[in-house]
C-alpha positions as CSV (number, residue, x, y, z in Angstrom):
1,M,67.2,88.9,131.2
2,I,70.6,89.1,129.7
3,E,71.1,91.1,126.5
4,S,74.4,92.2,125.0
5,I,76.1,93.2,121.8
6,H,79.3,91.7,120.5
7,G,80.4,93.3,117.3
8,E,77.7,92.7,114.8
9,Y,76.1,90.0,116.9
10,A,73.2,90.2,119.4
11,I,73.5,88.0,122.4
12,R,70.5,87.2,124.6
13,E,69.2,84.8,127.1
14,V,66.6,82.4,125.7
15,G,64.0,80.3,127.4
16,L,63.6,76.6,127.9
17,T,60.6,76.0,125.8
18,P,60.8,73.4,123.0
19,E,60.3,76.2,120.4
20,E,63.3,78.1,121.8
21,L,65.5,75.1,122.2
22,A,64.9,73.5,118.8
23,P,67.0,75.9,116.8
24,L,69.8,75.5,119.4
25,A,69.6,71.7,119.1
26,A,69.8,72.0,115.3
27,L,72.8,74.3,115.5
28,H,74.5,71.9,117.9
29,H,74.6,69.3,115.2
30,E,76.2,71.8,112.8
31,V,79.1,72.7,115.1
32,Q,79.9,69.4,116.8
33,P,81.8,66.5,115.2
34,S,78.6,64.5,115.6
35,R,77.2,66.5,112.7
36,L,78.5,63.7,110.4
37,Y,76.1,61.3,112.1
38,A,73.2,63.6,112.9
39,T,70.2,61.8,111.5
40,R,66.8,63.4,112.0
41,G,66.1,60.8,114.8
42,K,69.4,61.7,116.6
43,Q,68.5,65.4,116.3
44,E,65.1,64.8,117.9
45,K,66.7,62.7,120.6
46,F,69.2,65.4,121.4
47,L,66.4,68.0,121.7
48,Q,64.6,65.7,124.2
49,E,67.9,65.3,126.1
50,L,68.3,69.1,126.3
51,R,64.8,69.6,127.6
52,E,65.1,66.8,130.2
53,G,68.6,68.0,131.2
54,L,67.5,71.5,131.9
55,E,64.0,70.9,133.2
56,G,63.4,72.0,136.8
57,R,67.0,73.3,137.1
58,D,68.3,76.8,137.7
59,A,69.6,77.1,134.1
60,L,71.0,79.7,131.8
61,V,70.8,79.5,128.0
62,L,72.6,82.1,126.0
63,A,72.4,82.5,122.2
64,A,74.2,84.7,119.7
65,F,72.4,85.9,116.5
66,D,73.9,87.4,113.4
67,P,72.5,90.7,111.9
68,D,69.9,88.7,110.0
69,G,68.6,87.1,113.2
70,R,70.1,83.6,112.6
71,L,71.3,81.7,115.6
72,V,75.1,81.2,115.2
73,A,76.4,80.4,118.7
74,Y,75.1,79.1,122.1
75,K,76.3,78.4,125.6
76,L,74.2,76.7,128.3
77,G,74.6,75.4,131.8
78,Y,72.8,74.8,135.1
79,R,73.1,74.6,138.9
80,T,74.1,71.1,139.8
81,G,71.6,69.3,142.0
82,N,74.1,68.0,144.5
83,R,76.3,71.0,144.8
84,R,74.3,74.2,145.2
85,E,77.4,76.4,145.0
86,C,78.5,74.9,141.5
87,F,77.3,76.1,138.1
88,Y,77.9,73.4,135.5
89,S,78.8,74.9,132.1
90,W,77.3,72.1,130.0
91,L,77.3,72.7,126.3
92,G,78.2,75.4,123.7
93,G,79.4,76.0,120.2
94,V,79.8,78.4,117.4
95,H,78.8,77.8,113.8
96,P,82.0,77.3,111.7
97,F,81.4,80.5,109.6
98,H,81.2,82.7,112.7
99,R,84.3,81.4,114.5
100,R,87.4,83.4,115.4
101,K,85.4,86.5,116.3
102,G,85.4,86.1,120.0
103,L,81.7,85.0,120.3
104,Y,82.4,82.0,122.5
105,R,84.6,84.0,124.8
106,A,81.8,86.7,125.0
107,L,79.2,84.0,125.8
108,T,81.6,82.5,128.4
109,R,82.1,85.8,130.2
110,L,78.4,86.6,130.2
111,Q,77.7,83.2,131.7
112,H,80.3,83.6,134.4
113,G,79.2,87.1,135.3
114,W,75.6,85.9,135.6
115,A,76.7,82.9,137.8
116,K,78.7,85.2,140.1
117,Q,75.6,87.5,140.5
118,Q,73.5,84.5,141.3
119,G,75.8,83.5,144.2
120,F,77.6,80.6,142.7
121,Q,81.1,80.0,144.1
122,Y,82.6,78.2,141.1
123,I,82.0,77.0,137.6
124,E,82.8,73.5,136.4
125,T,83.0,72.2,132.9
126,H,84.2,69.1,131.2
127,T,86.1,69.0,127.9
128,W,87.5,66.3,125.8
129,G,91.3,65.8,125.9
130,D,91.4,65.9,122.1
131,N,89.9,69.5,122.1
132,P,92.9,71.7,122.7
133,G,91.1,74.9,121.6
134,M,88.5,74.5,124.3
135,M,91.2,73.6,126.9
136,I,93.2,76.7,126.0
137,L,90.2,79.0,126.1
138,N,89.2,77.6,129.5
139,L,92.8,78.1,130.9
140,Q,92.8,81.7,129.5
141,E,89.5,82.3,131.3
142,G,90.9,81.2,134.7
143,F,90.0,77.5,134.8
144,I,92.3,74.9,136.2
145,A,92.3,71.2,135.4
146,S,91.0,69.4,138.5
147,G,90.5,65.8,137.4
148,S,89.5,63.5,134.6
149,L,86.8,61.0,133.7
150,S,87.2,58.0,131.4
151,A,84.7,58.0,128.6
152,V,82.3,55.1,128.2
153,D,80.7,56.2,124.9
154,R,83.9,57.1,122.9
155,P,87.6,56.8,123.1
156,G,89.4,59.4,125.2
157,T,89.3,61.2,128.4
158,R,87.1,64.1,129.7
159,I,89.1,66.7,131.6
160,I,87.2,68.3,134.5
161,M,88.0,72.0,134.8
162,R,87.0,74.4,137.6
163,K,87.1,78.2,138.0
164,L,86.5,80.0,141.3
165,L,84.2,83.1,140.9
């Protein structure tokens, strides 16, 4: 079980139960641009997607909590089914009031350290071409751009990034 401290924040691994994932799903809609369209139905659908996406997989879900115990950041990923040596860093975000404090970088480093200990050879993530902050962080953390995918659900391109562990 991962537990760490970053400044005034407690970081810990959380489980995959609906009760543990529900606050993360709610936070997701506060940190992503989709928050503008996050109806109750879409929030419930996203929680179901999270549960289904992580079910039966070798997954890691990390969460950061403020001193009052409120969830303020998250990062999650899983072993890909067709590439046993690859850990896919799927989703993450930091509440706007808690950004610029190194939380996402701390979560990233904990995730990568765990993946290396588990025997993964590399990490893969996808980021949107219009998200320069995420691309810069990934480059600073040792990722390289290795390809791209055309989006079918929105304009733009997803950049595939990989990092050897």
